[in-house]
C-alpha positions, 0 to 999 in steps of 0.5 A, a space after each residue: 901178153 900172158 895176163 891179157 888173155 884172162 882179162 879178155 875172157 872176163 871182158 867177153 863174159 861180162 859183155 855176154 852177161 849184159 847181152 843175154 837178158 836183152 836178147 831174151 827180152 827181144 826174143 819174147 817181144 818178137 814172139 808176142 807182138 811186134 812194134 810197128 817201128 820194127 815192121 817199118 824198118 824191116 820193110 824198108 830194109 833199114 833194120 840191117 843198118 841198125 844192126 850194122 851200127 850196133 855191131 860196129 859200136 860194140 866192135 869199137 868198144 871191144 877194140 878199145 878195151 883190148 888196146 887199153 889193156 895192152 897199154 896198161 900191161 906195158 905200163 905195168 911192166 915199165 913200172 916194175 922194171 
């Protein structure tokens, strides 16, 4: 468990580094021109579904990475013993 915290921090920083450029581009697009698809999704209330699906997928990936790290840590301890 002691070794998983730095790895988790590294994974979160990597995820953040991947998301920051996308968020910056999204903010620039929102201030200039908005695509018609976004307006249609927003009017129908489906934009929240899109955001929820993206959040679930990212949460699933994060959960998978954490569980994989724990399994690898356990296997490394077994090999060392």
